[in-house]
Biotite code that builds the C-alpha atoms (Angstrom):
import biotite.structure as struc

atoms = struc.array([
    struc.Atom([119.482, 170.583, 27.147], chain_id="A", res_id=1, res_name="MET", atom_name="CA", element="C"),
    struc.Atom([118.781, 166.871, 27.831], chain_id="A", res_id=2, res_name="PRO", atom_name="CA", element="C"),
    struc.Atom([115.513, 165.704, 29.310], chain_id="A", res_id=3, res_name="SER", atom_name="CA", element="C"),
    struc.Atom([115.476, 165.550, 33.088], chain_id="A", res_id=4, res_name="PHE", atom_name="CA", element="C"),
    struc.Atom([114.503, 161.897, 32.717], chain_id="A", res_id=5, res_name="GLN", atom_name="CA", element="C"),
    struc.Atom([117.990, 161.228, 31.324], chain_id="A", res_id=6, res_name="ASP", atom_name="CA", element="C"),
    struc.Atom([119.943, 162.963, 34.092], chain_id="A", res_id=7, res_name="LEU", atom_name="CA", element="C"),
    struc.Atom([121.373, 161.393, 37.189], chain_id="A", res_id=8, res_name="THR", atom_name="CA", element="C"),
    struc.Atom([120.203, 162.930, 40.450], chain_id="A", res_id=9, res_name="PHE", atom_name="CA", element="C"),
    struc.Atom([123.662, 164.459, 40.920], chain_id="A", res_id=10, res_name="ARG", atom_name="CA", element="C"),
    struc.Atom([123.533, 165.987, 37.436], chain_id="A", res_id=11, res_name="GLU", atom_name="CA", element="C"),
    struc.Atom([120.106, 167.463, 38.131], chain_id="A", res_id=12, res_name="PHE", atom_name="CA", element="C"),
    struc.Atom([121.382, 169.008, 41.367], chain_id="A", res_id=13, res_name="LEU", atom_name="CA", element="C"),
    struc.Atom([124.446, 170.410, 39.613], chain_id="A", res_id=14, res_name="ASP", atom_name="CA", element="C"),
    struc.Atom([122.362, 171.933, 36.823], chain_id="A", res_id=15, res_name="GLN", atom_name="CA", element="C"),
    struc.Atom([119.888, 173.386, 39.302], chain_id="A", res_id=16, res_name="THR", atom_name="CA", element="C"),
    struc.Atom([122.644, 175.018, 41.355], chain_id="A", res_id=17, res_name="SER", atom_name="CA", element="C"),
    struc.Atom([124.361, 176.553, 38.321], chain_id="A", res_id=18, res_name="ALA", atom_name="CA", element="C"),
    struc.Atom([124.034, 180.233, 37.418], chain_id="A", res_id=19, res_name="LYS", atom_name="CA", element="C"),
    struc.Atom([121.640, 179.541, 34.551], chain_id="A", res_id=20, res_name="THR", atom_name="CA", element="C"),
    struc.Atom([117.932, 180.404, 34.102], chain_id="A", res_id=21, res_name="PRO", atom_name="CA", element="C"),
    struc.Atom([116.946, 176.760, 33.818], chain_id="A", res_id=22, res_name="THR", atom_name="CA", element="C"),
    struc.Atom([116.367, 174.430, 35.498], chain_id="A", res_id=23, res_name="PRO", atom_name="CA", element="C"),
    struc.Atom([114.783, 176.635, 38.129], chain_id="A", res_id=24, res_name="GLY", atom_name="CA", element="C"),
    struc.Atom([111.972, 176.501, 40.638], chain_id="A", res_id=25, res_name="GLY", atom_name="CA", element="C"),
    struc.Atom([109.401, 175.151, 38.210], chain_id="A", res_id=26, res_name="GLY", atom_name="CA", element="C"),
    struc.Atom([111.472, 172.158, 37.169], chain_id="A", res_id=27, res_name="ALA", atom_name="CA", element="C"),
    struc.Atom([112.393, 171.491, 40.796], chain_id="A", res_id=28, res_name="VAL", atom_name="CA", element="C"),
    struc.Atom([108.721, 171.630, 41.823], chain_id="A", res_id=29, res_name="ALA", atom_name="CA", element="C"),
    struc.Atom([107.808, 169.003, 39.229], chain_id="A", res_id=30, res_name="SER", atom_name="CA", element="C"),
    struc.Atom([110.791, 166.860, 40.216], chain_id="A", res_id=31, res_name="ALA", atom_name="CA", element="C"),
    struc.Atom([109.513, 166.896, 43.796], chain_id="A", res_id=32, res_name="VAL", atom_name="CA", element="C"),
    struc.Atom([106.113, 165.809, 42.476], chain_id="A", res_id=33, res_name="GLY", atom_name="CA", element="C"),
    struc.Atom([107.771, 162.885, 40.715], chain_id="A", res_id=34, res_name="ALA", atom_name="CA", element="C"),
    struc.Atom([109.420, 161.913, 44.018], chain_id="A", res_id=35, res_name="LEU", atom_name="CA", element="C"),
    struc.Atom([106.025, 162.048, 45.708], chain_id="A", res_id=36, res_name="ALA", atom_name="CA", element="C"),
    struc.Atom([104.631, 159.682, 43.103], chain_id="A", res_id=37, res_name="GLY", atom_name="CA", element="C"),
    struc.Atom([107.605, 157.339, 43.456], chain_id="A", res_id=38, res_name="ALA", atom_name="CA", element="C"),
    struc.Atom([107.241, 157.234, 47.233], chain_id="A", res_id=39, res_name="LEU", atom_name="CA", element="C"),
    struc.Atom([103.544, 156.495, 46.893], chain_id="A", res_id=40, res_name="GLY", atom_name="CA", element="C"),
    struc.Atom([104.413, 153.679, 44.526], chain_id="A", res_id=41, res_name="GLN", atom_name="CA", element="C"),
    struc.Atom([106.813, 152.219, 47.092], chain_id="A", res_id=42, res_name="MET", atom_name="CA", element="C"),
    struc.Atom([103.977, 152.157, 49.613], chain_id="A", res_id=43, res_name="VAL", atom_name="CA", element="C"),
    struc.Atom([101.804, 150.284, 47.134], chain_id="A", res_id=44, res_name="VAL", atom_name="CA", element="C"),
    struc.Atom([104.572, 147.818, 46.275], chain_id="A", res_id=45, res_name="ASN", atom_name="CA", element="C"),
    struc.Atom([104.911, 146.969, 49.959], chain_id="A", res_id=46, res_name="TYR", atom_name="CA", element="C"),
    struc.Atom([101.163, 146.399, 50.080], chain_id="A", res_id=47, res_name="SER", atom_name="CA", element="C"),
    struc.Atom([100.848, 144.062, 47.105], chain_id="A", res_id=48, res_name="LEU", atom_name="CA", element="C"),
    struc.Atom([100.568, 140.396, 48.053], chain_id="A", res_id=49, res_name="GLY", atom_name="CA", element="C"),
    struc.Atom([99.692, 141.090, 51.693], chain_id="A", res_id=50, res_name="LYS", atom_name="CA", element="C"),
    struc.Atom([97.113, 138.588, 52.937], chain_id="A", res_id=51, res_name="LYS", atom_name="CA", element="C"),
    struc.Atom([95.443, 141.117, 55.203], chain_id="A", res_id=52, res_name="ASN", atom_name="CA", element="C"),
    struc.Atom([94.987, 143.406, 52.170], chain_id="A", res_id=53, res_name="LEU", atom_name="CA", element="C"),
    struc.Atom([93.678, 140.697, 49.834], chain_id="A", res_id=54, res_name="ALA", atom_name="CA", element="C"),
    struc.Atom([90.404, 142.526, 49.189], chain_id="A", res_id=55, res_name="ASP", atom_name="CA", element="C"),
    struc.Atom([92.306, 145.588, 47.947], chain_id="A", res_id=56, res_name="HIS", atom_name="CA", element="C"),
    struc.Atom([94.724, 143.901, 45.529], chain_id="A", res_id=57, res_name="GLN", atom_name="CA", element="C"),
    struc.Atom([92.867, 144.970, 42.336], chain_id="A", res_id=58, res_name="PRO", atom_name="CA", element="C"),
    struc.Atom([92.868, 148.610, 43.466], chain_id="A", res_id=59, res_name="ALA", atom_name="CA", element="C"),
    struc.Atom([96.525, 148.379, 44.424], chain_id="A", res_id=60, res_name="LEU", atom_name="CA", element="C"),
    struc.Atom([97.474, 146.883, 41.063], chain_id="A", res_id=61, res_name="GLN", atom_name="CA", element="C"),
    struc.Atom([95.657, 149.701, 39.297], chain_id="A", res_id=62, res_name="ALA", atom_name="CA", element="C"),
    struc.Atom([97.428, 152.193, 41.548], chain_id="A", res_id=63, res_name="SER", atom_name="CA", element="C"),
    struc.Atom([100.832, 151.093, 40.290], chain_id="A", res_id=64, res_name="ILE", atom_name="CA", element="C"),
    struc.Atom([99.921, 152.119, 36.756], chain_id="A", res_id=65, res_name="GLY", atom_name="CA", element="C"),
    struc.Atom([98.472, 155.424, 37.907], chain_id="A", res_id=66, res_name="TYR", atom_name="CA", element="C"),
    struc.Atom([101.543, 156.333, 39.949], chain_id="A", res_id=67, res_name="LEU", atom_name="CA", element="C"),
    struc.Atom([103.930, 155.431, 37.130], chain_id="A", res_id=68, res_name="GLU", atom_name="CA", element="C"),
    struc.Atom([101.970, 157.714, 34.788], chain_id="A", res_id=69, res_name="ARG", atom_name="CA", element="C"),
    struc.Atom([101.974, 160.415, 37.433], chain_id="A", res_id=70, res_name="CYS", atom_name="CA", element="C"),
    struc.Atom([105.753, 160.273, 37.714], chain_id="A", res_id=71, res_name="ARG", atom_name="CA", element="C"),
    struc.Atom([106.107, 160.470, 33.938], chain_id="A", res_id=72, res_name="ALA", atom_name="CA", element="C"),
    struc.Atom([103.785, 163.480, 33.739], chain_id="A", res_id=73, res_name="VAL", atom_name="CA", element="C"),
    struc.Atom([105.750, 165.343, 36.396], chain_id="A", res_id=74, res_name="PHE", atom_name="CA", element="C"),
    struc.Atom([109.049, 164.698, 34.601], chain_id="A", res_id=75, res_name="LEU", atom_name="CA", element="C"),
    struc.Atom([107.526, 165.885, 31.327], chain_id="A", res_id=76, res_name="THR", atom_name="CA", element="C"),
    struc.Atom([106.267, 169.028, 33.082], chain_id="A", res_id=77, res_name="LEU", atom_name="CA", element="C"),
    struc.Atom([109.769, 169.628, 34.448], chain_id="A", res_id=78, res_name="ALA", atom_name="CA", element="C"),
    struc.Atom([111.098, 169.647, 30.881], chain_id="A", res_id=79, res_name="ASP", atom_name="CA", element="C"),
    struc.Atom([108.237, 171.819, 29.664], chain_id="A", res_id=80, res_name="GLU", atom_name="CA", element="C"),
    struc.Atom([108.712, 174.307, 32.481], chain_id="A", res_id=81, res_name="ASP", atom_name="CA", element="C"),
    struc.Atom([112.395, 174.707, 31.683], chain_id="A", res_id=82, res_name="ALA", atom_name="CA", element="C"),
    struc.Atom([111.555, 175.224, 28.010], chain_id="A", res_id=83, res_name="GLN", atom_name="CA", element="C"),
    struc.Atom([108.746, 177.686, 28.710], chain_id="A", res_id=84, res_name="ALA", atom_name="CA", element="C"),
    struc.Atom([110.703, 179.806, 31.148], chain_id="A", res_id=85, res_name="TYR", atom_name="CA", element="C"),
    struc.Atom([113.821, 179.652, 28.991], chain_id="A", res_id=86, res_name="GLY", atom_name="CA", element="C"),
    struc.Atom([111.864, 181.102, 26.066], chain_id="A", res_id=87, res_name="LEU", atom_name="CA", element="C"),
    struc.Atom([110.231, 183.813, 28.181], chain_id="A", res_id=88, res_name="VAL", atom_name="CA", element="C"),
    struc.Atom([113.645, 184.753, 29.541], chain_id="A", res_id=89, res_name="ASN", atom_name="CA", element="C"),
    struc.Atom([115.105, 184.906, 26.030], chain_id="A", res_id=90, res_name="GLU", atom_name="CA", element="C"),
    struc.Atom([112.259, 186.962, 24.571], chain_id="A", res_id=91, res_name="LEU", atom_name="CA", element="C"),
    struc.Atom([112.142, 189.368, 27.517], chain_id="A", res_id=92, res_name="SER", atom_name="CA", element="C"),
    struc.Atom([115.725, 190.411, 26.824], chain_id="A", res_id=93, res_name="LYS", atom_name="CA", element="C"),
    struc.Atom([114.789, 191.631, 23.351], chain_id="A", res_id=94, res_name="LEU", atom_name="CA", element="C"),
    struc.Atom([113.789, 195.272, 22.808], chain_id="A", res_id=95, res_name="PRO", atom_name="CA", element="C"),
    struc.Atom([110.075, 195.876, 23.478], chain_id="A", res_id=96, res_name="GLU", atom_name="CA", element="C"),
    struc.Atom([109.516, 196.725, 19.803], chain_id="A", res_id=97, res_name="THR", atom_name="CA", element="C"),
    struc.Atom([111.343, 193.670, 18.478], chain_id="A", res_id=98, res_name="ASP", atom_name="CA", element="C"),
    struc.Atom([109.024, 191.796, 16.029], chain_id="A", res_id=99, res_name="PRO", atom_name="CA", element="C"),
    struc.Atom([109.910, 188.387, 17.466], chain_id="A", res_id=100, res_name="ARG", atom_name="CA", element="C"),
    struc.Atom([109.191, 189.516, 21.020], chain_id="A", res_id=101, res_name="ARG", atom_name="CA", element="C"),
    struc.Atom([105.862, 191.001, 19.964], chain_id="A", res_id=102, res_name="LEU", atom_name="CA", element="C"),
    struc.Atom([104.889, 187.860, 18.041], chain_id="A", res_id=103, res_name="ALA", atom_name="CA", element="C"),
    struc.Atom([106.027, 185.160, 20.462], chain_id="A", res_id=104, res_name="GLU", atom_name="CA", element="C"),
    struc.Atom([105.991, 186.536, 24.001], chain_id="A", res_id=105, res_name="LEU", atom_name="CA", element="C"),
    struc.Atom([102.212, 186.333, 24.637], chain_id="A", res_id=106, res_name="PRO", atom_name="CA", element="C"),
    struc.Atom([102.106, 182.601, 23.851], chain_id="A", res_id=107, res_name="ALA", atom_name="CA", element="C"),
    struc.Atom([105.334, 181.983, 25.737], chain_id="A", res_id=108, res_name="ALA", atom_name="CA", element="C"),
    struc.Atom([103.913, 183.764, 28.791], chain_id="A", res_id=109, res_name="SER", atom_name="CA", element="C"),
    struc.Atom([100.770, 181.640, 28.642], chain_id="A", res_id=110, res_name="ARG", atom_name="CA", element="C"),
    struc.Atom([102.893, 178.488, 28.554], chain_id="A", res_id=111, res_name="ALA", atom_name="CA", element="C"),
    struc.Atom([104.923, 179.749, 31.512], chain_id="A", res_id=112, res_name="ALA", atom_name="CA", element="C"),
    struc.Atom([101.650, 179.975, 33.467], chain_id="A", res_id=113, res_name="VAL", atom_name="CA", element="C"),
    struc.Atom([99.967, 176.850, 32.129], chain_id="A", res_id=114, res_name="ASN", atom_name="CA", element="C"),
    struc.Atom([102.823, 174.441, 32.855], chain_id="A", res_id=115, res_name="VAL", atom_name="CA", element="C"),
    struc.Atom([103.093, 175.118, 36.610], chain_id="A", res_id=116, res_name="PRO", atom_name="CA", element="C"),
    struc.Atom([99.297, 175.302, 36.755], chain_id="A", res_id=117, res_name="MET", atom_name="CA", element="C"),
    struc.Atom([99.252, 171.768, 35.361], chain_id="A", res_id=118, res_name="SER", atom_name="CA", element="C"),
    struc.Atom([101.840, 170.696, 37.928], chain_id="A", res_id=119, res_name="ALA", atom_name="CA", element="C"),
    struc.Atom([99.607, 172.001, 40.717], chain_id="A", res_id=120, res_name="ALA", atom_name="CA", element="C"),
    struc.Atom([96.596, 170.205, 39.236], chain_id="A", res_id=121, res_name="ALA", atom_name="CA", element="C"),
    struc.Atom([98.480, 166.904, 38.970], chain_id="A", res_id=122, res_name="VAL", atom_name="CA", element="C"),
    struc.Atom([99.613, 167.360, 42.567], chain_id="A", res_id=123, res_name="SER", atom_name="CA", element="C"),
    struc.Atom([96.017, 167.693, 43.726], chain_id="A", res_id=124, res_name="VAL", atom_name="CA", element="C"),
    struc.Atom([95.057, 164.512, 41.876], chain_id="A", res_id=125, res_name="GLU", atom_name="CA", element="C"),
    struc.Atom([98.028, 162.705, 43.412], chain_id="A", res_id=126, res_name="LEU", atom_name="CA", element="C"),
    struc.Atom([96.927, 163.854, 46.866], chain_id="A", res_id=127, res_name="LEU", atom_name="CA", element="C"),
    struc.Atom([93.436, 162.496, 46.225], chain_id="A", res_id=128, res_name="ARG", atom_name="CA", element="C"),
    struc.Atom([95.028, 159.216, 45.245], chain_id="A", res_id=129, res_name="HIS", atom_name="CA", element="C"),
    struc.Atom([97.150, 159.161, 48.403], chain_id="A", res_id=130, res_name="CYS", atom_name="CA", element="C"),
    struc.Atom([94.005, 159.722, 50.435], chain_id="A", res_id=131, res_name="ARG", atom_name="CA", element="C"),
    struc.Atom([92.409, 156.697, 48.792], chain_id="A", res_id=132, res_name="SER", atom_name="CA", element="C"),
    struc.Atom([95.520, 154.620, 49.542], chain_id="A", res_id=133, res_name="LEU", atom_name="CA", element="C"),
    struc.Atom([95.645, 155.386, 53.262], chain_id="A", res_id=134, res_name="ALA", atom_name="CA", element="C"),
    struc.Atom([93.077, 152.772, 54.363], chain_id="A", res_id=135, res_name="PRO", atom_name="CA", element="C"),
    struc.Atom([94.141, 150.041, 51.923], chain_id="A", res_id=136, res_name="ILE", atom_name="CA", element="C"),
    struc.Atom([97.944, 149.998, 52.198], chain_id="A", res_id=137, res_name="THR", atom_name="CA", element="C"),
    struc.Atom([100.520, 148.513, 54.537], chain_id="A", res_id=138, res_name="ASN", atom_name="CA", element="C"),
    struc.Atom([100.196, 150.311, 57.862], chain_id="A", res_id=139, res_name="ARG", atom_name="CA", element="C"),
    struc.Atom([103.956, 150.089, 58.427], chain_id="A", res_id=140, res_name="TYR", atom_name="CA", element="C"),
    struc.Atom([104.409, 152.436, 55.450], chain_id="A", res_id=141, res_name="LEU", atom_name="CA", element="C"),
    struc.Atom([102.050, 155.138, 56.751], chain_id="A", res_id=142, res_name="ARG", atom_name="CA", element="C"),
    struc.Atom([104.885, 157.579, 57.370], chain_id="A", res_id=143, res_name="SER", atom_name="CA", element="C"),
    struc.Atom([106.046, 157.158, 53.758], chain_id="A", res_id=144, res_name="ASP", atom_name="CA", element="C"),
    struc.Atom([102.549, 157.786, 52.455], chain_id="A", res_id=145, res_name="LEU", atom_name="CA", element="C"),
    struc.Atom([102.299, 160.898, 54.623], chain_id="A", res_id=146, res_name="ALA", atom_name="CA", element="C"),
    struc.Atom([105.650, 162.115, 53.280], chain_id="A", res_id=147, res_name="ILE", atom_name="CA", element="C"),
    struc.Atom([104.434, 161.512, 49.711], chain_id="A", res_id=148, res_name="ALA", atom_name="CA", element="C"),
    struc.Atom([101.450, 163.721, 50.499], chain_id="A", res_id=149, res_name="ALA", atom_name="CA", element="C"),
    struc.Atom([103.642, 166.433, 52.031], chain_id="A", res_id=150, res_name="VAL", atom_name="CA", element="C"),
    struc.Atom([105.840, 166.419, 48.925], chain_id="A", res_id=151, res_name="LEU", atom_name="CA", element="C"),
    struc.Atom([102.799, 166.605, 46.647], chain_id="A", res_id=152, res_name="ALA", atom_name="CA", element="C"),
    struc.Atom([101.486, 169.578, 48.603], chain_id="A", res_id=153, res_name="GLU", atom_name="CA", element="C"),
    struc.Atom([104.925, 171.193, 48.400], chain_id="A", res_id=154, res_name="ALA", atom_name="CA", element="C"),
    struc.Atom([104.798, 170.756, 44.634], chain_id="A", res_id=155, res_name="THR", atom_name="CA", element="C"),
    struc.Atom([101.470, 172.569, 44.486], chain_id="A", res_id=156, res_name="ALA", atom_name="CA", element="C"),
    struc.Atom([102.764, 175.355, 46.739], chain_id="A", res_id=157, res_name="ARG", atom_name="CA", element="C"),
    struc.Atom([105.913, 175.768, 44.660], chain_id="A", res_id=158, res_name="ALA", atom_name="CA", element="C"),
    struc.Atom([103.995, 175.650, 41.386], chain_id="A", res_id=159, res_name="ALA", atom_name="CA", element="C"),
    struc.Atom([101.779, 178.457, 42.692], chain_id="A", res_id=160, res_name="ARG", atom_name="CA", element="C"),
    struc.Atom([104.790, 180.731, 42.969], chain_id="A", res_id=161, res_name="TRP", atom_name="CA", element="C"),
    struc.Atom([105.738, 180.006, 39.363], chain_id="A", res_id=162, res_name="ASN", atom_name="CA", element="C"),
    struc.Atom([102.203, 180.781, 38.250], chain_id="A", res_id=163, res_name="VAL", atom_name="CA", element="C"),
    struc.Atom([102.126, 184.048, 40.190], chain_id="A", res_id=164, res_name="LEU", atom_name="CA", element="C"),
    struc.Atom([105.468, 185.289, 38.885], chain_id="A", res_id=165, res_name="VAL", atom_name="CA", element="C"),
    struc.Atom([104.363, 184.704, 35.277], chain_id="A", res_id=166, res_name="ASN", atom_name="CA", element="C"),
    struc.Atom([100.781, 185.995, 35.485], chain_id="A", res_id=167, res_name="ILE", atom_name="CA", element="C"),
    struc.Atom([101.815, 189.634, 34.795], chain_id="A", res_id=168, res_name="PRO", atom_name="CA", element="C"),
    struc.Atom([102.975, 188.515, 31.352], chain_id="A", res_id=169, res_name="GLY", atom_name="CA", element="C"),
    struc.Atom([99.501, 187.321, 30.324], chain_id="A", res_id=170, res_name="LEU", atom_name="CA", element="C"),
    struc.Atom([97.967, 189.437, 27.569], chain_id="A", res_id=171, res_name="PRO", atom_name="CA", element="C"),
    struc.Atom([94.705, 190.526, 29.210], chain_id="A", res_id=172, res_name="ASP", atom_name="CA", element="C"),
    struc.Atom([93.130, 191.146, 32.604], chain_id="A", res_id=173, res_name="GLU", atom_name="CA", element="C"),
    struc.Atom([90.538, 188.379, 32.234], chain_id="A", res_id=174, res_name="THR", atom_name="CA", element="C"),
    struc.Atom([93.250, 185.765, 31.741], chain_id="A", res_id=175, res_name="ALA", atom_name="CA", element="C"),
    struc.Atom([95.154, 187.130, 34.735], chain_id="A", res_id=176, res_name="LYS", atom_name="CA", element="C"),
    struc.Atom([92.082, 186.984, 36.988], chain_id="A", res_id=177, res_name="ALA", atom_name="CA", element="C"),
    struc.Atom([91.192, 183.452, 35.885], chain_id="A", res_id=178, res_name="GLU", atom_name="CA", element="C"),
    struc.Atom([94.735, 182.226, 36.510], chain_id="A", res_id=179, res_name="ALA", atom_name="CA", element="C"),
    struc.Atom([94.777, 183.783, 39.983], chain_id="A", res_id=180, res_name="ASN", atom_name="CA", element="C"),
    struc.Atom([91.479, 182.129, 40.902], chain_id="A", res_id=181, res_name="LEU", atom_name="CA", element="C"),
    struc.Atom([92.487, 178.757, 39.500], chain_id="A", res_id=182, res_name="ARG", atom_name="CA", element="C"),
    struc.Atom([95.818, 178.536, 41.291], chain_id="A", res_id=183, res_name="ILE", atom_name="CA", element="C"),
    struc.Atom([94.285, 179.734, 44.566], chain_id="A", res_id=184, res_name="ALA", atom_name="CA", element="C"),
    struc.Atom([91.676, 176.961, 44.367], chain_id="A", res_id=185, res_name="ALA", atom_name="CA", element="C"),
    struc.Atom([94.307, 174.330, 43.603], chain_id="A", res_id=186, res_name="LEU", atom_name="CA", element="C"),
    struc.Atom([96.436, 175.427, 46.532], chain_id="A", res_id=187, res_name="LEU", atom_name="CA", element="C"),
    struc.Atom([93.440, 175.310, 48.869], chain_id="A", res_id=188, res_name="GLU", atom_name="CA", element="C"),
    struc.Atom([92.586, 171.802, 47.683], chain_id="A", res_id=189, res_name="ASP", atom_name="CA", element="C"),
    struc.Atom([96.175, 170.630, 48.129], chain_id="A", res_id=190, res_name="SER", atom_name="CA", element="C"),
    struc.Atom([96.383, 171.907, 51.701], chain_id="A", res_id=191, res_name="ILE", atom_name="CA", element="C"),
    struc.Atom([93.058, 170.292, 52.640], chain_id="A", res_id=192, res_name="LYS", atom_name="CA", element="C"),
    struc.Atom([93.921, 166.962, 51.035], chain_id="A", res_id=193, res_name="LEU", atom_name="CA", element="C"),
    struc.Atom([97.384, 166.810, 52.562], chain_id="A", res_id=194, res_name="CYS", atom_name="CA", element="C"),
    struc.Atom([95.915, 167.332, 56.025], chain_id="A", res_id=195, res_name="ARG", atom_name="CA", element="C"),
    struc.Atom([93.424, 164.542, 55.374], chain_id="A", res_id=196, res_name="GLU", atom_name="CA", element="C"),
    struc.Atom([96.154, 162.134, 54.272], chain_id="A", res_id=197, res_name="VAL", atom_name="CA", element="C"),
    struc.Atom([98.322, 162.986, 57.273], chain_id="A", res_id=198, res_name="GLU", atom_name="CA", element="C"),
    struc.Atom([95.374, 162.508, 59.626], chain_id="A", res_id=199, res_name="ALA", atom_name="CA", element="C"),
    struc.Atom([94.679, 159.105, 58.060], chain_id="A", res_id=200, res_name="ALA", atom_name="CA", element="C"),
    struc.Atom([98.316, 158.093, 58.523], chain_id="A", res_id=201, res_name="CYS", atom_name="CA", element="C"),
    struc.Atom([98.568, 158.846, 62.234], chain_id="A", res_id=202, res_name="VAL", atom_name="CA", element="C"),
])
């Protein structure tokens, strides 16, 4: 399966809609995160070179690099999510006593939790960045910045569902409890930060 970075948008939609295990919700969540980063970058690009934002140009220049990296991370996570879930799906179809299932499924289940957990964490960091951009970017792009924040929060919300559906596959109760606490905290942070960005964009 080619990297999502190499697909056209139409191809990604077609693959998502197909009756195949991947790409699924996890890859879509990360793709939405990449869109959030791209929209934030558009806001910054419209703010660079503005005389009334002259004092903020160094921060805006640095923001471009951050948002480009953010987009790349989300696209990588989309690929990793498809790979992780694809492997879990494959191994789960094997008999419970199959040696390969016994050997590989615990690690595959951890990856299926860790990848969307990372997507949620990156979303929270992107929301923090959007909050920092609100007072230093072009005011005519406030709605776009707010939409970037909404998309980043949606990524965290969607990633939470992928974490929750894969937690039962974790090998011990401690790992399950830690994952539940971590994703709950990330979701709470994302909701709070999104509200703050939207309030700053009004």
